[in-house]
N, C-alpha and C positions, 0 to 999 in steps of 0.2 A: 504493500500500500504506500502511496506517495506520502512523503513527509511534508507537512505544510510549510516548514521553514525553508524548503527548497524552492518555493514559488517566489516570483518577484513580488515586491511590496504592493504593486498595483493589483495583482491578480487575487481574486477572492473565491473563485469557483473553477473547478477543473472539468473540462469538456471530454466526454467519451463519444467517439465516433464509431458507429456500427456501419461499416461500408462493405465494399466487395460485391454489391448486387446492383449493376454489373461491376466488373473489375475496375473500371475507370472512374466510377462515381465518387468515391471518397477522395481520389486524387484531385479531381476538379473541385470538390468541396474544400479541400485544404488550400488549393490555389485561391479560392474565393475568400477563405479566412485570412490569408496573407494579404490579399488585395484590400480587404476591409481594414486591417491593421495599418496598411500603408495610407489609406484614405484618412485614418485618424491620426496620422503623424508619426507612426513608428519609425525609428531611426537605428535602433540597435537590437540585437538578439533578445534582450530582456524586455523589449517593448511588445513582444509577441507572447501569447499565453502558452502554458504547458497544456498539451492535450494527449489523450490516448486514442489509438485507432486500432480496430480489428477489421481485417479484410475477410469478411465471412463468406467467401466464395463457395463454400461447401453447402450453403443453405439451399434447400430445394426451391425450385422456381415458385415464386409467390402466386402467380396467376394460376398455374397448374394446381397448386395447393388449395386455393380457394374453390377450384372446380372439383375437388375430391381426390386429388393426387396425393403424393407423399407430403405430409404436413411440414410446413416451414417453422412451426411454432417452437419445436424443441431446440432447433439451432438458434433461433432468435433469442430464446430464453437463456440458453447456455452462454452465448456471447455477451448478452446484456449483463448477466450476473458476473461475468469475468471483468467487464468494464467497471462495474460497481466495486468489486473486490480490489481492483487496482487503485481505486481512489477517486473515480469520476463522481462529480456532484450532480451531473445531469447527462442525458444521452440524446444524441440525434441519430436518426436513421436516414441514410442518404437514398434509400429505396422508397418510392411513393407507395407501391402496393403493399409493402411490409407494414404500413400503418393500419391495415385492416386488423392487425394483431396487437396494436398499441395498448389497448385496455387490458388484454390478457397479460402482456408483459409487465405492465405497471402493477398488477396485482401481486407479482412475484418478486419485485425488487423494492428498494426503499428510496429510490431517487426518481425524479420525473423524466419522462421522455418528451422532449419538445417536438411538437407536431409541425413538420414543414407544410403540411396541407392547411392546417388552421392559420399558420402564419402567413401563407400565401394569400388566403382569403382576406385576412385583415389588411394586408398590404394593399390589395386592390381597392378595398373599401376606403382606406385612409388616403391613398394617393390618387385614386381615380373615382371620386365620389359620384360623378355623373354616369359612370358605366353601369348598365343594367343587365347586359348579357355578356358572358365570358365564355369563349371557346376553350375546352379542355381536351388536349391530346394526351392520351394515356393508354395503358394496357387494358385489356378486357377486364382483368381482375380489379383494377382500381375503379373502373367505371361501374362494373356490376355491383361492387361493394358500396357504391354511392358516396365515396369518401369526399370528393370535391363537391358533389351536389349538396350534401348536408352542410359542409363548411360555408359554401357560398350562399346557401339559402338563409343561414343565420345572419348573413350580412345584407340580405335583401337583394341578392344577385341571382339571376337565372343562368344555369349551365347550358351551354350548347355543345353537344358532342355527337360524333358520327356513329355511336354504338349501334343504333338501329338502322344504319346504312352500311351493310356488310362490305361493299366494295371499298369504301373509304376507310372503314375501320381495319379491314384486312391489310390495306396498304400501310397503315400505321404499324400494325403488328409485324409486318414483313420488314419494315424499316428498322425495327428493334431486333427481331429474332432470326431473320433469314440467315441460313448458314453460310451463304456466299457473300452477301452484301449487307447484312444486318449490322447495326452498330455494335451489338454484343460480340459479333464475330470478327470485325475488322480492326479492333483494338484502337490504336492511336490514329488510324486513317479512317476517313469518312468517305463512303462511296457516293458517287453521283446519283445512283439509283435510290439509295436510302433518302438522300436529301430531296430528290424530286418527289418521292412519296410523301414526305412531310410537307413540302410546299403545296402539294395537291390537297392535303388535309386542311392546311391553313386556309386555302382558298375556299374550300367547302364551308368551313366555319364562318368565314366573313360573309359569304353569300347567304348564310342562314342567320345572319343578324349579330354575330359576335363582334364586339367592339374592342376586344382585347383577347390575347391568347395566353393561357397558362401552359407551360411545358410540364405536363403532369406525369412525366416519367424521366428519370435521370438520363437515359439514353437520348430522349427527345431534347433535354436541356443541352446535351452535347451537340446534337444535330442542328439545333436552331441558334446556337451561341453566336455564330457570325453571320447569320442571315439577316438581311435588312428589308423590311417591308415599309413602303412609303408612308402609309397612313395607319399603320397598325403597330401597337406595342406588344411585345412578347415578354411576359413576366416569368422569370426563372426562379423557382422555389429554392434552388441551391444557394443562389446569391442572397435571397431574402433571409434564408435560415442562417447563413454565415453572419449577416449583420446582427441578428438576434443573439447568436451564440457568443460573438465577441462582446456584445453589450453585457451579457450575463456573466461572462468570465471575469470582466473587470468591474462588475457592479459593486457599489458600496454596500456592505452588509449593514442592514438596519436593525435586525433582531435575530436571535437564535433561540430555538426551542427544541427540546427533545420530546418526541412523541412515541406512542406505543407502536410496536411492530404490527403490521397488518395481519400477521399470522399467529400472534400470541399476545398474552397480557404483559410480556416482558418489554422493558424499554428497548427501543432500537439503538444499536450502537452507531447508527448513522443519523446525523443531525439534519433536520430540515431547516432551511434558512429563508427568511424573507429578505428581498433585495430591493434596493432603490436603483433602478436602471439609469445610470448616468453615462454621458459620453466621456471618453478618456482623452 
Protein backbone atom coordinates (compact mmCIF):
# COMPACT_ATOMS: atom_id res chain seq x y z
CA UNK A 1 0.00 0.00 0.00
CA UNK A 2 1.26 3.45 -0.85
CA UNK A 3 2.72 5.54 1.97
CA UNK A 4 1.04 8.92 2.18
CA UNK A 5 4.27 10.77 2.91
CA UNK A 6 5.55 9.68 -0.50
CA UNK A 7 3.00 11.91 -2.25
CA UNK A 8 3.69 15.50 -3.18
CA UNK A 9 2.34 18.09 -0.77
CA UNK A 10 -0.34 19.10 -3.26
CA UNK A 11 -1.76 15.61 -3.83
CA UNK A 12 -4.52 14.49 -1.47
CA UNK A 13 -6.00 11.51 -3.31
CA UNK A 14 -4.55 8.64 -5.35
CA UNK A 15 -6.14 7.62 -8.65
CA UNK A 16 -6.52 3.99 -9.66
CA UNK A 17 -6.99 3.36 -13.39
CA UNK A 18 -8.64 0.15 -14.57
CA UNK A 19 -7.68 0.06 -18.24
CA UNK A 20 -6.74 -2.40 -20.95
CA UNK A 21 -10.25 -2.61 -22.41
CA UNK A 22 -9.12 -2.12 -25.22
CA UNK A 23 -5.40 -2.13 -24.84
CA UNK A 24 -4.80 1.49 -25.94
CA UNK A 25 -7.47 3.12 -23.80
CA UNK A 26 -5.61 3.67 -20.53
CA UNK A 27 -2.61 4.93 -22.50
CA UNK A 28 -4.73 7.61 -24.15
CA UNK A 29 -6.32 8.36 -20.78
CA UNK A 30 -2.90 8.82 -19.18
CA UNK A 31 -1.97 11.16 -22.03
CA UNK A 32 -5.14 13.11 -21.23
CA UNK A 33 -4.15 13.24 -17.53
CA UNK A 34 -0.74 14.64 -18.47
CA UNK A 35 -2.31 17.18 -20.83
CA UNK A 36 -4.68 18.31 -18.08
CA UNK A 37 -1.77 18.79 -15.67
CA UNK A 38 0.04 20.79 -18.37
CA UNK A 39 -3.06 22.92 -18.81
CA UNK A 40 -3.00 23.64 -15.08
CA UNK A 41 0.62 24.74 -15.17
CA UNK A 42 2.63 21.60 -14.29
CA UNK A 43 6.37 22.22 -14.75
CA UNK A 44 8.12 19.44 -12.80
CA UNK A 45 7.62 15.72 -12.15
CA UNK A 46 6.20 16.54 -8.73
CA UNK A 47 3.42 18.62 -10.28
CA UNK A 48 1.86 15.42 -11.63
CA UNK A 49 -0.08 13.06 -9.34
CA UNK A 50 0.85 9.54 -8.37
CA UNK A 51 -1.55 7.01 -9.87
CA UNK A 52 -1.84 3.24 -10.25
CA UNK A 53 -2.89 1.52 -13.47
CA UNK A 54 -3.93 -2.04 -14.23
CA UNK A 55 -4.18 -3.07 -17.87
CA UNK A 56 -6.96 -5.61 -17.45
CA UNK A 57 -6.76 -7.03 -20.97
CA UNK A 58 -7.80 -10.52 -19.79
CA UNK A 59 -11.28 -9.25 -18.90
CA UNK A 60 -13.92 -10.99 -21.05
CA UNK A 61 -15.55 -8.76 -23.66
CA UNK A 62 -18.11 -6.60 -21.86
CA UNK A 63 -20.68 -6.53 -24.68
CA UNK A 64 -20.59 -10.32 -25.02
CA UNK A 65 -20.80 -10.59 -21.24
CA UNK A 66 -23.98 -8.51 -21.15
CA UNK A 67 -25.45 -10.71 -23.88
CA UNK A 68 -24.98 -13.82 -21.70
CA UNK A 69 -21.39 -14.76 -22.54
CA UNK A 70 -18.54 -15.23 -20.09
CA UNK A 71 -19.06 -12.74 -17.28
CA UNK A 72 -16.67 -9.80 -17.05
CA UNK A 73 -17.61 -9.07 -13.45
CA UNK A 74 -15.12 -11.39 -11.72
CA UNK A 75 -12.20 -9.79 -13.55
CA UNK A 76 -13.47 -6.26 -12.94
CA UNK A 77 -13.87 -7.02 -9.22
CA UNK A 78 -10.44 -8.63 -8.96
CA UNK A 79 -8.66 -5.71 -10.60
CA UNK A 80 -10.68 -3.10 -8.66
CA UNK A 81 -9.86 -4.76 -5.35
CA UNK A 82 -6.18 -4.82 -6.30
CA UNK A 83 -6.22 -1.10 -7.03
CA UNK A 84 -7.84 -0.50 -3.65
CA UNK A 85 -5.24 -2.68 -1.89
CA UNK A 86 -2.43 -0.74 -3.54
CA UNK A 87 -3.79 2.46 -2.01
CA UNK A 88 -6.07 4.02 -4.62
CA UNK A 89 -8.64 6.41 -3.14
CA UNK A 90 -10.91 6.25 -6.18
CA UNK A 91 -11.10 4.27 -9.42
CA UNK A 92 -11.82 5.18 -13.01
CA UNK A 93 -12.60 2.61 -15.70
CA UNK A 94 -11.60 3.61 -19.20
CA UNK A 95 -14.11 1.20 -20.77
CA UNK A 96 -17.60 2.63 -21.24
CA UNK A 97 -19.41 -0.73 -21.38
CA UNK A 98 -17.78 -1.87 -18.13
CA UNK A 99 -19.87 0.78 -16.37
CA UNK A 100 -22.82 -1.59 -16.62
CA UNK A 101 -21.12 -3.33 -13.67
CA UNK A 102 -20.26 -0.17 -11.70
CA UNK A 103 -22.85 -0.64 -8.95
CA UNK A 104 -21.87 -4.27 -8.41
CA UNK A 105 -18.21 -3.32 -8.18
CA UNK A 106 -18.86 -0.55 -5.66
CA UNK A 107 -20.75 -2.98 -3.41
CA UNK A 108 -17.55 -4.99 -3.01
CA UNK A 109 -14.96 -2.25 -2.46
CA UNK A 110 -14.65 0.69 -0.08
CA UNK A 111 -13.71 3.41 -2.54
CA UNK A 112 -15.81 5.11 -5.24
CA UNK A 113 -15.76 4.43 -8.97
CA UNK A 114 -16.05 7.72 -10.85
CA UNK A 115 -18.41 7.29 -13.80
CA UNK A 116 -17.11 8.67 -17.08
CA UNK A 117 -20.67 8.30 -18.41
CA UNK A 118 -22.24 10.48 -15.71
CA UNK A 119 -19.42 12.99 -16.00
CA UNK A 120 -19.84 13.19 -19.78
CA UNK A 121 -23.57 13.89 -19.39
CA UNK A 122 -22.87 16.60 -16.80
CA UNK A 123 -20.23 18.12 -19.07
CA UNK A 124 -22.66 18.43 -21.97
CA UNK A 125 -25.35 19.95 -19.73
CA UNK A 126 -22.97 22.48 -18.16
CA UNK A 127 -21.05 23.46 -21.28
CA UNK A 128 -23.74 23.17 -23.97
CA UNK A 129 -26.96 24.08 -22.14
CA UNK A 130 -28.89 24.71 -25.36
CA UNK A 131 -28.23 21.19 -26.68
CA UNK A 132 -31.30 18.95 -26.40
CA UNK A 133 -30.31 15.98 -28.60
CA UNK A 134 -26.98 14.18 -28.35
CA UNK A 135 -25.75 11.44 -30.64
CA UNK A 136 -24.07 8.54 -28.83
CA UNK A 137 -21.79 6.20 -30.74
CA UNK A 138 -21.10 3.14 -28.61
CA UNK A 139 -21.08 -0.64 -28.47
CA UNK A 140 -24.28 -2.67 -28.53
CA UNK A 141 -23.67 -3.47 -24.86
CA UNK A 142 -23.47 0.16 -23.77
CA UNK A 143 -26.55 1.13 -25.77
CA UNK A 144 -28.68 -1.85 -24.72
CA UNK A 145 -27.78 -1.24 -21.07
CA UNK A 146 -29.10 2.34 -21.51
CA UNK A 147 -26.02 3.75 -19.78
CA UNK A 148 -25.88 7.05 -21.65
CA UNK A 149 -29.63 7.21 -22.14
CA UNK A 150 -30.23 7.28 -18.37
CA UNK A 151 -27.38 9.70 -17.65
CA UNK A 152 -28.52 12.11 -20.37
CA UNK A 153 -32.19 11.80 -19.40
CA UNK A 154 -31.33 13.05 -15.90
CA UNK A 155 -29.84 16.12 -17.57
CA UNK A 156 -32.95 16.67 -19.70
CA UNK A 157 -31.20 15.57 -22.90
CA UNK A 158 -32.44 13.08 -25.49
CA UNK A 159 -30.12 10.39 -26.82
CA UNK A 160 -29.88 9.79 -30.57
CA UNK A 161 -28.39 6.40 -31.40
CA UNK A 162 -28.36 4.05 -34.41
CA UNK A 163 -29.05 0.97 -32.25
CA UNK A 164 -32.34 0.29 -34.06
CA UNK A 165 -30.77 0.90 -37.46
CA UNK A 166 -28.71 -2.27 -38.00
CA UNK A 167 -26.64 -1.13 -40.98
CA UNK A 168 -25.32 1.96 -39.17
CA UNK A 169 -24.81 0.28 -35.80
CA UNK A 170 -23.08 -2.66 -37.43
CA UNK A 171 -20.65 -0.27 -39.12
CA UNK A 172 -19.84 1.17 -35.70
CA UNK A 173 -19.27 -2.30 -34.24
CA UNK A 174 -17.07 -3.24 -37.21
CA UNK A 175 -15.03 -0.06 -36.73
CA UNK A 176 -14.34 -1.29 -33.19
CA UNK A 177 -14.14 -5.09 -33.53
CA UNK A 178 -13.35 -6.09 -37.12
CA UNK A 179 -10.30 -8.37 -37.01
CA UNK A 180 -8.72 -6.79 -40.07
CA UNK A 181 -9.45 -3.08 -39.75
CA UNK A 182 -11.17 -2.60 -36.38
CA UNK A 183 -9.52 -0.23 -33.90
CA UNK A 184 -9.03 -3.03 -31.34
CA UNK A 185 -7.07 -4.96 -33.98
CA UNK A 186 -4.90 -2.26 -35.53
CA UNK A 187 -3.23 -1.00 -32.35
CA UNK A 188 -1.59 2.38 -32.76
CA UNK A 189 -2.63 2.63 -36.43
CA UNK A 190 -6.15 3.63 -37.45
CA UNK A 191 -7.51 2.22 -40.70
CA UNK A 192 -9.30 4.36 -43.25
CA UNK A 193 -12.19 1.88 -43.31
CA UNK A 194 -12.78 2.18 -39.56
CA UNK A 195 -12.67 5.98 -39.74
CA UNK A 196 -15.05 6.03 -42.71
CA UNK A 197 -17.47 3.84 -40.76
CA UNK A 198 -17.43 6.27 -37.85
CA UNK A 199 -17.88 9.25 -40.17
CA UNK A 200 -20.92 7.51 -41.65
CA UNK A 201 -22.40 7.03 -38.17
CA UNK A 202 -21.74 10.65 -37.21
CA UNK A 203 -23.53 11.79 -40.37
CA UNK A 204 -26.50 9.56 -39.55
CA UNK A 205 -26.75 11.02 -36.05
CA UNK A 206 -26.72 14.60 -37.31
CA UNK A 207 -29.31 13.81 -39.95
CA UNK A 208 -31.49 12.52 -37.12
CA UNK A 209 -31.23 15.64 -35.02
CA UNK A 210 -28.05 15.24 -32.97
CA UNK A 211 -26.49 18.59 -32.08
CA UNK A 212 -23.40 17.07 -30.46
CA UNK A 213 -21.73 13.64 -30.50
CA UNK A 214 -20.46 11.66 -27.51
CA UNK A 215 -17.72 9.15 -28.30
CA UNK A 216 -19.31 6.48 -26.11
CA UNK A 217 -16.61 3.84 -26.55
CA UNK A 218 -12.91 4.38 -25.95
CA UNK A 219 -12.05 2.96 -29.38
CA UNK A 220 -14.41 5.55 -30.84
CA UNK A 221 -12.62 8.21 -28.79
CA UNK A 222 -9.41 7.12 -30.52
CA UNK A 223 -11.09 7.11 -33.92
CA UNK A 224 -12.66 10.55 -33.63
CA UNK A 225 -9.78 12.22 -31.79
CA UNK A 226 -8.40 14.01 -34.83
CA UNK A 227 -11.57 14.23 -36.93
CA UNK A 228 -12.92 17.71 -37.47
CA UNK A 229 -16.57 18.38 -38.27
CA UNK A 230 -17.40 21.91 -39.39
CA UNK A 231 -20.50 22.51 -37.27
CA UNK A 232 -20.43 19.62 -34.82
CA UNK A 233 -18.75 19.13 -31.45
CA UNK A 234 -17.50 15.68 -30.42
CA UNK A 235 -17.31 15.22 -26.64
CA UNK A 236 -14.65 12.73 -25.54
CA UNK A 237 -15.47 11.14 -22.15
CA UNK A 238 -11.79 10.21 -21.66
CA UNK A 239 -10.73 13.86 -21.64
CA UNK A 240 -13.71 14.86 -19.51
CA UNK A 241 -12.86 12.15 -16.98
CA UNK A 242 -9.18 13.17 -16.97
CA UNK A 243 -10.15 16.68 -15.88
CA UNK A 244 -12.31 15.31 -13.05
CA UNK A 245 -9.61 12.86 -11.96
CA UNK A 246 -6.88 15.51 -11.73
CA UNK A 247 -9.22 17.83 -9.87
CA UNK A 248 -9.98 15.09 -7.36
CA UNK A 249 -6.33 14.04 -6.97
CA UNK A 250 -5.37 17.59 -5.97
CA UNK A 251 -8.56 18.52 -4.14
CA UNK A 252 -8.25 20.12 -0.72
CA UNK A 253 -9.41 17.74 1.99
CA UNK A 254 -12.34 19.29 3.83
CA UNK A 255 -13.22 16.56 6.33
CA UNK A 256 -12.41 12.97 7.12
CA UNK A 257 -14.68 10.33 8.59
CA UNK A 258 -14.42 6.60 9.12
CA UNK A 259 -17.56 4.67 8.25
CA UNK A 260 -18.66 1.09 8.70
CA UNK A 261 -17.67 -1.45 6.09
CA UNK A 262 -20.49 -2.29 3.64
CA UNK A 263 -20.08 -5.98 4.48
CA UNK A 264 -19.87 -5.94 8.28
CA UNK A 265 -20.40 -3.94 11.44
CA UNK A 266 -16.67 -3.40 11.73
CA UNK A 267 -15.14 -0.06 10.92
CA UNK A 268 -13.55 0.05 7.52
CA UNK A 269 -9.80 0.56 7.42
CA UNK A 270 -10.37 2.79 4.40
CA UNK A 271 -11.32 6.38 5.10
CA UNK A 272 -13.97 8.10 3.03
CA UNK A 273 -13.13 11.72 2.42
CA UNK A 274 -15.17 14.76 1.51
CA UNK A 275 -13.28 17.08 -0.83
CA UNK A 276 -13.43 20.65 -1.89
CA UNK A 277 -12.66 20.47 -5.61
CA UNK A 278 -10.29 23.30 -6.32
CA UNK A 279 -8.11 24.20 -9.27
CA UNK A 280 -4.39 23.70 -8.77
